[in-house]
ZARO-186848 format. One record per residue: residue number from 1; residue in three letters; x, y, z of N, C-alpha, C, CB in turn. Coordinates in nm, 2 decimals. Glycine has a CB too. Layout:
REM residues N
<pt k="NUM" r="ALA" n_c1="X" n_c2="Y" n_c3="Z" ca_c1="X" ca_c2="Y" ca_c3="Z" c_c1="X" c_c2="Y" c_c3="Z" cb_c1="X" cb_c2="Y" cb_c3="Z"/>
...
END
This chain:
REM residues 88
<pt k="1" r="MET" n_c1="0.08" n_c2="-0.12" n_c3="0.00" ca_c1="0.00" ca_c2="0.00" ca_c3="0.00" c_c1="0.09" c_c2="0.12" c_c3="0.00" cb_c1="-0.10" cb_c2="0.00" cb_c3="0.12"/>
<pt k="2" r="SER" n_c1="0.07" n_c2="0.21" n_c3="-0.09" ca_c1="0.14" ca_c2="0.33" ca_c3="-0.10" c_c1="0.08" c_c2="0.45" c_c3="-0.03" cb_c1="0.16" cb_c2="0.37" cb_c3="-0.25"/>
<pt k="3" r="ILE" n_c1="0.16" n_c2="0.53" n_c3="0.04" ca_c1="0.11" ca_c2="0.64" ca_c3="0.12" c_c1="0.14" c_c2="0.77" c_c3="0.03" cb_c1="0.18" cb_c2="0.65" cb_c3="0.26"/>
<pt k="4" r="SER" n_c1="0.04" n_c2="0.85" n_c3="0.02" ca_c1="0.06" ca_c2="0.97" ca_c3="-0.06" c_c1="0.17" c_c2="1.06" c_c3="-0.01" cb_c1="-0.07" cb_c2="1.05" cb_c3="-0.07"/>
<pt k="5" r="ALA" n_c1="0.23" n_c2="1.14" n_c3="-0.09" ca_c1="0.34" ca_c2="1.23" ca_c3="-0.05" c_c1="0.29" c_c2="1.33" c_c3="0.05" cb_c1="0.39" cb_c2="1.31" cb_c3="-0.17"/>
<pt k="6" r="GLU" n_c1="0.16" n_c2="1.37" n_c3="0.05" ca_c1="0.11" ca_c2="1.46" ca_c3="0.14" c_c1="0.10" c_c2="1.40" c_c3="0.28" cb_c1="-0.02" cb_c2="1.51" cb_c3="0.10"/>
<pt k="7" r="ALA" n_c1="0.08" n_c2="1.27" n_c3="0.29" ca_c1="0.06" ca_c2="1.21" ca_c3="0.42" c_c1="0.20" c_c2="1.16" c_c3="0.48" cb_c1="-0.03" cb_c2="1.09" cb_c3="0.40"/>
<pt k="8" r="ARG" n_c1="0.30" n_c2="1.17" n_c3="0.41" ca_c1="0.43" ca_c2="1.12" ca_c3="0.46" c_c1="0.51" c_c2="1.23" c_c3="0.52" cb_c1="0.52" cb_c2="1.06" cb_c3="0.34"/>
<pt k="9" r="LYS" n_c1="0.57" n_c2="1.20" n_c3="0.63" ca_c1="0.65" ca_c2="1.30" ca_c3="0.70" c_c1="0.79" c_c2="1.23" c_c3="0.73" cb_c1="0.59" cb_c2="1.35" cb_c3="0.84"/>
<pt k="10" r="PHE" n_c1="0.89" n_c2="1.29" n_c3="0.67" ca_c1="1.03" ca_c2="1.23" ca_c3="0.69" c_c1="1.10" c_c2="1.32" c_c3="0.79" cb_c1="1.10" cb_c2="1.22" cb_c3="0.56"/>
<pt k="11" r="TYR" n_c1="1.20" n_c2="1.26" n_c3="0.85" ca_c1="1.29" ca_c2="1.34" ca_c3="0.94" c_c1="1.43" c_c2="1.29" c_c3="0.92" cb_c1="1.25" cb_c2="1.33" cb_c3="1.09"/>
<pt k="12" r="VAL" n_c1="1.53" n_c2="1.37" n_c3="0.97" ca_c1="1.67" ca_c2="1.33" ca_c3="0.96" c_c1="1.71" c_c2="1.25" c_c3="1.09" cb_c1="1.76" cb_c2="1.46" cb_c3="0.95"/>
<pt k="13" r="GLY" n_c1="1.76" n_c2="1.13" n_c3="1.06" ca_c1="1.80" ca_c2="1.05" ca_c3="1.17" c_c1="1.96" c_c2="1.05" c_c3="1.18" cb_c1="1.76" cb_c2="0.90" cb_c3="1.15"/>
<pt k="14" r="LYS" n_c1="2.01" n_c2="0.98" n_c3="1.26" ca_c1="2.16" ca_c2="0.98" ca_c3="1.28" c_c1="2.22" c_c2="0.84" c_c3="1.25" cb_c1="2.19" cb_c2="1.02" cb_c3="1.43"/>
<pt k="15" r="LEU" n_c1="2.34" n_c2="0.85" n_c3="1.20" ca_c1="2.42" ca_c2="0.73" ca_c3="1.18" c_c1="2.55" c_c2="0.74" c_c3="1.26" cb_c1="2.45" cb_c2="0.70" cb_c3="1.02"/>
<pt k="16" r="ALA" n_c1="2.62" n_c2="0.64" n_c3="1.27" ca_c1="2.74" ca_c2="0.64" ca_c3="1.35" c_c1="2.85" c_c2="0.73" c_c3="1.28" cb_c1="2.80" cb_c2="0.50" cb_c3="1.36"/>
<pt k="17" r="GLY" n_c1="2.86" n_c2="0.73" n_c3="1.15" ca_c1="2.96" ca_c2="0.81" ca_c3="1.09" c_c1="2.94" c_c2="0.96" c_c3="1.09" cb_c1="2.97" cb_c2="0.77" cb_c3="0.94"/>
<pt k="18" r="ASP" n_c1="3.04" n_c2="1.04" n_c3="1.09" ca_c1="3.03" ca_c2="1.19" ca_c3="1.10" c_c1="2.98" c_c2="1.25" c_c3="0.97" cb_c1="3.16" cb_c2="1.25" cb_c3="1.14"/>
<pt k="19" r="HIS" n_c1="3.00" n_c2="1.18" n_c3="0.86" ca_c1="2.97" ca_c2="1.24" ca_c3="0.73" c_c1="2.85" c_c2="1.18" c_c3="0.66" cb_c1="3.09" cb_c2="1.22" cb_c3="0.64"/>
<pt k="20" r="GLN" n_c1="2.78" n_c2="1.09" n_c3="0.73" ca_c1="2.66" ca_c2="1.03" ca_c3="0.68" c_c1="2.54" c_c2="1.07" c_c3="0.75" cb_c1="2.67" cb_c2="0.87" cb_c3="0.67"/>
<pt k="21" r="GLY" n_c1="2.42" n_c2="1.05" n_c3="0.69" ca_c1="2.30" ca_c2="1.08" ca_c3="0.76" c_c1="2.19" c_c2="0.98" c_c3="0.70" cb_c1="2.25" cb_c2="1.22" cb_c3="0.73"/>
<pt k="22" r="VAL" n_c1="2.08" n_c2="0.98" n_c3="0.77" ca_c1="1.97" ca_c2="0.89" ca_c3="0.72" c_c1="1.84" c_c2="0.96" c_c3="0.73" cb_c1="1.97" cb_c2="0.76" cb_c3="0.81"/>
<pt k="23" r="VAL" n_c1="1.76" n_c2="0.94" n_c3="0.63" ca_c1="1.62" ca_c2="1.00" ca_c3="0.63" c_c1="1.53" c_c2="0.89" c_c3="0.67" cb_c1="1.59" cb_c2="1.06" cb_c3="0.48"/>
<pt k="24" r="VAL" n_c1="1.44" n_c2="0.92" n_c3="0.76" ca_c1="1.35" ca_c2="0.82" ca_c3="0.82" c_c1="1.21" c_c2="0.86" c_c3="0.81" cb_c1="1.38" cb_c2="0.80" cb_c3="0.97"/>
<pt k="25" r="GLU" n_c1="1.12" n_c2="0.77" n_c3="0.78" ca_c1="0.98" ca_c2="0.80" ca_c3="0.77" c_c1="0.92" c_c2="0.81" c_c3="0.91" cb_c1="0.90" cb_c2="0.69" cb_c3="0.68"/>
<pt k="26" r="GLY" n_c1="0.85" n_c2="0.92" n_c3="0.94" ca_c1="0.80" ca_c2="0.94" ca_c3="1.07" c_c1="0.70" c_c2="0.84" c_c3="1.12" cb_c1="0.74" cb_c2="1.08" cb_c3="1.08"/>
<pt k="27" r="GLY" n_c1="0.60" n_c2="0.81" n_c3="1.03" ca_c1="0.50" ca_c2="0.72" ca_c3="1.07" c_c1="0.54" c_c2="0.58" c_c3="1.10" cb_c1="0.39" cb_c2="0.72" cb_c3="0.97"/>
<pt k="28" r="THR" n_c1="0.64" n_c2="0.53" n_c3="1.03" ca_c1="0.68" ca_c2="0.39" ca_c3="1.04" c_c1="0.82" c_c2="0.37" c_c3="1.10" cb_c1="0.68" cb_c2="0.32" cb_c3="0.90"/>
<pt k="29" r="GLY" n_c1="0.90" n_c2="0.47" n_c3="1.10" ca_c1="1.04" ca_c2="0.46" ca_c3="1.15" c_c1="1.13" c_c2="0.39" c_c3="1.05" cb_c1="1.04" cb_c2="0.38" cb_c3="1.28"/>
<pt k="30" r="ARG" n_c1="1.07" n_c2="0.37" n_c3="0.93" ca_c1="1.15" ca_c2="0.30" ca_c3="0.83" c_c1="1.25" c_c2="0.39" c_c3="0.76" cb_c1="1.05" cb_c2="0.25" cb_c3="0.72"/>
<pt k="31" r="ASP" n_c1="1.37" n_c2="0.34" n_c3="0.74" ca_c1="1.48" ca_c2="0.41" ca_c3="0.67" c_c1="1.44" c_c2="0.44" c_c3="0.53" cb_c1="1.61" cb_c2="0.34" cb_c3="0.68"/>
<pt k="32" r="ILE" n_c1="1.44" n_c2="0.56" n_c3="0.48" ca_c1="1.41" ca_c2="0.60" ca_c3="0.35" c_c1="1.53" c_c2="0.61" c_c3="0.26" cb_c1="1.33" cb_c2="0.73" cb_c3="0.34"/>
<pt k="33" r="ALA" n_c1="1.64" n_c2="0.67" n_c3="0.32" ca_c1="1.76" ca_c2="0.69" ca_c3="0.24" c_c1="1.88" c_c2="0.70" c_c3="0.34" cb_c1="1.75" cb_c2="0.81" cb_c3="0.15"/>
<pt k="34" r="VAL" n_c1="1.99" n_c2="0.64" n_c3="0.30" ca_c1="2.12" ca_c2="0.67" ca_c3="0.36" c_c1="2.19" c_c2="0.77" c_c3="0.28" cb_c1="2.20" cb_c2="0.54" cb_c3="0.38"/>
<pt k="35" r="VAL" n_c1="2.23" n_c2="0.88" n_c3="0.34" ca_c1="2.29" ca_c2="0.99" ca_c3="0.26" c_c1="2.43" c_c2="1.00" c_c3="0.30" cb_c1="2.21" cb_c2="1.12" cb_c3="0.29"/>
<pt k="36" r="TYR" n_c1="2.52" n_c2="1.01" n_c3="0.20" ca_c1="2.66" ca_c2="1.01" ca_c3="0.22" c_c1="2.72" c_c2="1.15" c_c3="0.24" cb_c1="2.73" cb_c2="0.94" cb_c3="0.11"/>
<pt k="37" r="ASP" n_c1="2.64" n_c2="1.25" n_c3="0.22" ca_c1="2.68" ca_c2="1.38" ca_c3="0.25" c_c1="2.57" c_c2="1.44" c_c3="0.34" cb_c1="2.70" cb_c2="1.47" cb_c3="0.11"/>
<pt k="38" r="LYS" n_c1="2.60" n_c2="1.46" n_c3="0.46" ca_c1="2.50" ca_c2="1.51" ca_c3="0.56" c_c1="2.43" c_c2="1.63" c_c3="0.52" cb_c1="2.56" cb_c2="1.53" cb_c3="0.69"/>
<pt k="39" r="ALA" n_c1="2.49" n_c2="1.71" n_c3="0.44" ca_c1="2.43" ca_c2="1.84" ca_c3="0.39" c_c1="2.30" c_c2="1.81" c_c3="0.31" cb_c1="2.53" cb_c2="1.92" cb_c3="0.30"/>
<pt k="40" r="ASP" n_c1="2.29" n_c2="1.69" n_c3="0.25" ca_c1="2.17" ca_c2="1.66" ca_c3="0.17" c_c1="2.06" c_c2="1.60" c_c3="0.25" cb_c1="2.21" cb_c2="1.56" cb_c3="0.06"/>
<pt k="41" r="THR" n_c1="2.08" n_c2="1.57" n_c3="0.38" ca_c1="1.97" ca_c2="1.50" ca_c3="0.45" c_c1="1.85" c_c2="1.58" c_c3="0.47" cb_c1="2.02" cb_c2="1.45" cb_c3="0.58"/>
<pt k="42" r="ALA" n_c1="1.86" n_c2="1.71" n_c3="0.50" ca_c1="1.75" ca_c2="1.80" ca_c3="0.53" c_c1="1.67" c_c2="1.82" c_c3="0.40" cb_c1="1.80" cb_c2="1.94" cb_c3="0.58"/>
<pt k="43" r="LEU" n_c1="1.73" n_c2="1.83" n_c3="0.28" ca_c1="1.66" ca_c2="1.84" ca_c3="0.16" c_c1="1.58" c_c2="1.72" c_c3="0.13" cb_c1="1.76" cb_c2="1.87" cb_c3="0.04"/>
<pt k="44" r="LEU" n_c1="1.64" n_c2="1.60" n_c3="0.14" ca_c1="1.57" ca_c2="1.47" ca_c3="0.12" c_c1="1.45" c_c2="1.46" c_c3="0.22" cb_c1="1.67" cb_c2="1.36" cb_c3="0.12"/>
<pt k="45" r="ALA" n_c1="1.48" n_c2="1.49" n_c3="0.34" ca_c1="1.37" ca_c2="1.48" ca_c3="0.44" c_c1="1.25" c_c2="1.57" c_c3="0.41" cb_c1="1.42" cb_c2="1.50" cb_c3="0.58"/>
<pt k="46" r="SER" n_c1="1.28" n_c2="1.68" n_c3="0.34" ca_c1="1.17" ca_c2="1.78" ca_c3="0.31" c_c1="1.10" c_c2="1.75" c_c3="0.18" cb_c1="1.23" cb_c2="1.92" cb_c3="0.30"/>
<pt k="47" r="ALA" n_c1="1.15" n_c2="1.65" n_c3="0.11" ca_c1="1.09" ca_c2="1.62" ca_c3="-0.03" c_c1="0.94" c_c2="1.60" c_c3="-0.03" cb_c1="1.16" cb_c2="1.49" cb_c3="-0.08"/>
<pt k="48" r="PRO" n_c1="0.88" n_c2="1.52" n_c3="0.06" ca_c1="0.73" ca_c2="1.51" ca_c3="0.05" c_c1="0.66" c_c2="1.65" c_c3="0.07" cb_c1="0.68" cb_c2="1.41" cb_c3="0.15"/>
<pt k="49" r="GLU" n_c1="0.71" n_c2="1.72" n_c3="0.17" ca_c1="0.65" ca_c2="1.85" ca_c3="0.19" c_c1="0.67" c_c2="1.95" c_c3="0.08" cb_c1="0.70" cb_c2="1.91" cb_c3="0.32"/>
<pt k="50" r="LEU" n_c1="0.79" n_c2="1.95" n_c3="0.02" ca_c1="0.82" ca_c2="2.03" ca_c3="-0.10" c_c1="0.72" c_c2="2.00" c_c3="-0.22" cb_c1="0.96" cb_c2="2.02" cb_c3="-0.14"/>
<pt k="51" r="LEU" n_c1="0.70" n_c2="1.87" n_c3="-0.24" ca_c1="0.61" ca_c2="1.82" ca_c3="-0.35" c_c1="0.47" c_c2="1.87" c_c3="-0.32" cb_c1="0.62" cb_c2="1.67" cb_c3="-0.36"/>
<pt k="52" r="ALA" n_c1="0.42" n_c2="1.85" n_c3="-0.20" ca_c1="0.29" ca_c2="1.89" ca_c3="-0.17" c_c1="0.27" c_c2="2.04" c_c3="-0.18" cb_c1="0.25" cb_c2="1.85" cb_c3="-0.02"/>
<pt k="53" r="LEU" n_c1="0.37" n_c2="2.12" n_c3="-0.14" ca_c1="0.37" ca_c2="2.27" ca_c3="-0.16" c_c1="0.37" c_c2="2.31" c_c3="-0.30" cb_c1="0.48" cb_c2="2.33" cb_c3="-0.08"/>
<pt k="54" r="LEU" n_c1="0.45" n_c2="2.24" n_c3="-0.38" ca_c1="0.45" ca_c2="2.27" ca_c3="-0.53" c_c1="0.32" c_c2="2.25" c_c3="-0.59" cb_c1="0.56" cb_c2="2.19" cb_c3="-0.59"/>
<pt k="55" r="LYS" n_c1="0.25" n_c2="2.14" n_c3="-0.55" ca_c1="0.12" ca_c2="2.11" ca_c3="-0.60" c_c1="0.02" c_c2="2.22" c_c3="-0.56" cb_c1="0.07" cb_c2="1.97" cb_c3="-0.55"/>
<pt k="56" r="ARG" n_c1="0.03" n_c2="2.27" n_c3="-0.44" ca_c1="-0.06" ca_c2="2.38" ca_c3="-0.39" c_c1="-0.03" c_c2="2.51" c_c3="-0.47" cb_c1="-0.05" cb_c2="2.40" cb_c3="-0.24"/>
<pt k="57" r="ILE" n_c1="0.09" n_c2="2.54" n_c3="-0.50" ca_c1="0.13" ca_c2="2.65" ca_c3="-0.57" c_c1="0.07" c_c2="2.64" c_c3="-0.71" cb_c1="0.28" cb_c2="2.67" cb_c3="-0.58"/>
<pt k="58" r="ASN" n_c1="0.09" n_c2="2.53" n_c3="-0.77" ca_c1="0.03" ca_c2="2.50" ca_c3="-0.91" c_c1="-0.12" c_c2="2.52" c_c3="-0.91" cb_c1="0.07" cb_c2="2.36" cb_c3="-0.95"/>
<pt k="59" r="THR" n_c1="-0.19" n_c2="2.47" n_c3="-0.81" ca_c1="-0.33" ca_c2="2.49" ca_c3="-0.80" c_c1="-0.37" c_c2="2.63" c_c3="-0.78" cb_c1="-0.39" cb_c2="2.40" cb_c3="-0.69"/>
<pt k="60" r="ALA" n_c1="-0.30" n_c2="2.70" n_c3="-0.70" ca_c1="-0.33" ca_c2="2.84" ca_c3="-0.67" c_c1="-0.31" c_c2="2.93" c_c3="-0.80" cb_c1="-0.24" cb_c2="2.90" cb_c3="-0.56"/>
<pt k="61" r="PHE" n_c1="-0.21" n_c2="2.89" n_c3="-0.88" ca_c1="-0.18" ca_c2="2.97" ca_c3="-1.00" c_c1="-0.28" c_c2="2.94" c_c3="-1.11" cb_c1="-0.04" cb_c2="2.95" cb_c3="-1.04"/>
<pt k="62" r="TYR" n_c1="-0.29" n_c2="2.81" n_c3="-1.14" ca_c1="-0.36" ca_c2="2.76" ca_c3="-1.26" c_c1="-0.51" c_c2="2.74" c_c3="-1.24" cb_c1="-0.30" cb_c2="2.64" cb_c3="-1.31"/>
<pt k="63" r="VAL" n_c1="-0.55" n_c2="2.70" n_c3="-1.12" ca_c1="-0.69" ca_c2="2.67" ca_c3="-1.10" c_c1="-0.76" c_c2="2.79" c_c3="-1.03" cb_c1="-0.70" cb_c2="2.54" cb_c3="-1.01"/>
<pt k="64" r="ASP" n_c1="-0.71" n_c2="2.83" n_c3="-0.92" ca_c1="-0.77" ca_c2="2.94" ca_c3="-0.85" c_c1="-0.75" c_c2="3.07" c_c3="-0.92" cb_c1="-0.72" cb_c2="2.96" cb_c3="-0.70"/>
<pt k="65" r="GLY" n_c1="-0.63" n_c2="3.09" n_c3="-0.97" ca_c1="-0.60" ca_c2="3.21" ca_c3="-1.06" c_c1="-0.61" c_c2="3.34" c_c3="-1.00" cb_c1="-0.68" cb_c2="3.20" cb_c3="-1.17"/>
<pt k="66" r="THR" n_c1="-0.60" n_c2="3.35" n_c3="-0.86" ca_c1="-0.61" ca_c2="3.49" ca_c3="-0.80" c_c1="-0.48" c_c2="3.52" c_c3="-0.73" cb_c1="-0.73" cb_c2="3.49" cb_c3="-0.70"/>
<pt k="67" r="ALA" n_c1="-0.45" n_c2="3.64" n_c3="-0.72" ca_c1="-0.33" ca_c2="3.69" ca_c3="-0.65" c_c1="-0.34" c_c2="3.65" c_c3="-0.51" cb_c1="-0.31" cb_c2="3.84" cb_c3="-0.67"/>
<pt k="68" r="LYS" n_c1="-0.46" n_c2="3.66" n_c3="-0.45" ca_c1="-0.48" ca_c2="3.62" ca_c3="-0.31" c_c1="-0.45" c_c2="3.48" c_c3="-0.28" cb_c1="-0.62" cb_c2="3.66" cb_c3="-0.27"/>
<pt k="69" r="ALA" n_c1="-0.49" n_c2="3.39" n_c3="-0.37" ca_c1="-0.46" ca_c2="3.25" ca_c3="-0.35" c_c1="-0.32" c_c2="3.22" c_c3="-0.36" cb_c1="-0.54" cb_c2="3.16" cb_c3="-0.46"/>
<pt k="70" r="LEU" n_c1="-0.25" n_c2="3.28" n_c3="-0.46" ca_c1="-0.11" ca_c2="3.25" ca_c3="-0.48" c_c1="-0.03" c_c2="3.31" c_c3="-0.36" cb_c1="-0.06" cb_c2="3.32" cb_c3="-0.61"/>
<pt k="71" r="LYS" n_c1="-0.06" n_c2="3.43" n_c3="-0.32" ca_c1="0.01" ca_c2="3.49" ca_c3="-0.21" c_c1="0.00" c_c2="3.41" c_c3="-0.08" cb_c1="-0.04" cb_c2="3.64" cb_c3="-0.18"/>
<pt k="72" r="SER" n_c1="-0.12" n_c2="3.35" n_c3="-0.06" ca_c1="-0.14" ca_c2="3.27" ca_c3="0.06" c_c1="-0.05" c_c2="3.15" c_c3="0.06" cb_c1="-0.29" cb_c2="3.23" cb_c3="0.06"/>
<pt k="73" r="VAL" n_c1="-0.05" n_c2="3.08" n_c3="-0.05" ca_c1="0.03" ca_c2="2.96" ca_c3="-0.05" c_c1="0.18" c_c2="2.99" c_c3="-0.06" cb_c1="-0.01" cb_c2="2.87" cb_c3="-0.18"/>
<pt k="74" r="MET" n_c1="0.22" n_c2="3.10" n_c3="-0.12" ca_c1="0.36" ca_c2="3.14" ca_c3="-0.13" c_c1="0.42" c_c2="3.18" c_c3="0.01" cb_c1="0.38" cb_c2="3.26" cb_c3="-0.22"/>
<pt k="75" r="ALA" n_c1="0.33" n_c2="3.22" n_c3="0.10" ca_c1="0.37" ca_c2="3.25" ca_c3="0.24" c_c1="0.43" c_c2="3.13" c_c3="0.31" cb_c1="0.26" cb_c2="3.30" cb_c3="0.32"/>
<pt k="76" r="GLU" n_c1="0.40" n_c2="3.01" n_c3="0.26" ca_c1="0.45" ca_c2="2.88" ca_c3="0.32" c_c1="0.59" c_c2="2.85" c_c3="0.28" cb_c1="0.35" cb_c2="2.77" cb_c3="0.29"/>
<pt k="77" r="THR" n_c1="0.63" n_c2="2.91" n_c3="0.17" ca_c1="0.76" ca_c2="2.87" ca_c3="0.11" c_c1="0.88" c_c2="2.90" c_c3="0.19" cb_c1="0.77" cb_c2="2.93" cb_c3="-0.03"/>
<pt k="78" r="LYS" n_c1="0.88" n_c2="3.01" n_c3="0.25" ca_c1="1.00" ca_c2="3.06" ca_c3="0.33" c_c1="1.04" c_c2="2.96" c_c3="0.43" cb_c1="0.97" cb_c2="3.20" cb_c3="0.39"/>
<pt k="79" r="ASP" n_c1="0.95" n_c2="2.92" n_c3="0.52" ca_c1="0.98" ca_c2="2.82" ca_c3="0.62" c_c1="1.03" c_c2="2.69" c_c3="0.57" cb_c1="0.86" cb_c2="2.80" cb_c3="0.71"/>
<pt k="80" r="LEU" n_c1="0.96" n_c2="2.64" n_c3="0.47" ca_c1="0.99" ca_c2="2.51" ca_c3="0.41" c_c1="1.13" c_c2="2.51" c_c3="0.34" cb_c1="0.88" cb_c2="2.47" cb_c3="0.31"/>
<pt k="81" r="ILE" n_c1="1.16" n_c2="2.62" n_c3="0.27" ca_c1="1.29" ca_c2="2.63" ca_c3="0.21" c_c1="1.40" c_c2="2.63" c_c3="0.32" cb_c1="1.30" cb_c2="2.76" cb_c3="0.12"/>
<pt k="82" r="ARG" n_c1="1.38" n_c2="2.70" n_c3="0.43" ca_c1="1.48" ca_c2="2.70" ca_c3="0.54" c_c1="1.50" c_c2="2.56" c_c3="0.59" cb_c1="1.43" cb_c2="2.80" cb_c3="0.65"/>
<pt k="83" r="ARG" n_c1="1.39" n_c2="2.49" n_c3="0.61" ca_c1="1.41" ca_c2="2.35" ca_c3="0.66" c_c1="1.48" c_c2="2.26" c_c3="0.56" cb_c1="1.27" cb_c2="2.29" cb_c3="0.69"/>
<pt k="84" r="ALA" n_c1="1.45" n_c2="2.28" n_c3="0.43" ca_c1="1.52" ca_c2="2.20" ca_c3="0.33" c_c1="1.66" c_c2="2.23" c_c3="0.32" cb_c1="1.45" cb_c2="2.23" cb_c3="0.19"/>
<pt k="85" r="GLU" n_c1="1.70" n_c2="2.35" n_c3="0.36" ca_c1="1.84" ca_c2="2.39" ca_c3="0.36" c_c1="1.91" c_c2="2.36" c_c3="0.49" cb_c1="1.85" cb_c2="2.54" cb_c3="0.34"/>
<pt k="86" r="GLY" n_c1="1.83" n_c2="2.30" n_c3="0.58" ca_c1="1.89" ca_c2="2.25" ca_c3="0.71" c_c1="1.89" c_c2="2.35" c_c3="0.82" cb_c1="2.03" cb_c2="2.21" cb_c3="0.69"/>
<pt k="87" r="CYS" n_c1="1.82" n_c2="2.47" n_c3="0.80" ca_c1="1.81" ca_c2="2.57" ca_c3="0.90" c_c1="1.69" c_c2="2.53" c_c3="0.99" cb_c1="1.80" cb_c2="2.71" cb_c3="0.84"/>
<pt k="88" r="SER" n_c1="1.70" n_c2="2.57" n_c3="1.11" ca_c1="1.59" ca_c2="2.54" ca_c3="1.20" c_c1="1.49" c_c2="2.65" c_c3="1.21" cb_c1="1.63" cb_c2="2.51" cb_c3="1.34"/>
END
């Protein structure tokens, strides 16, 4: 059974090595990816949220078509970009 991207929540886990990281699925605790450059772990962990936000931006622009709808969804991007970059 596949879980939709919107329903998945990933987080950055820890490995023994200083230069590696792991991305873990929040609901199951299942390892999603072993990352050999720790700088990439936050980006990979944010992937489901980034995809969901991109879909909402697409809908706001192409379906809703109002500046208000687009501005509302664009307000979410700043926080998510910071998390994807590994900032808290």
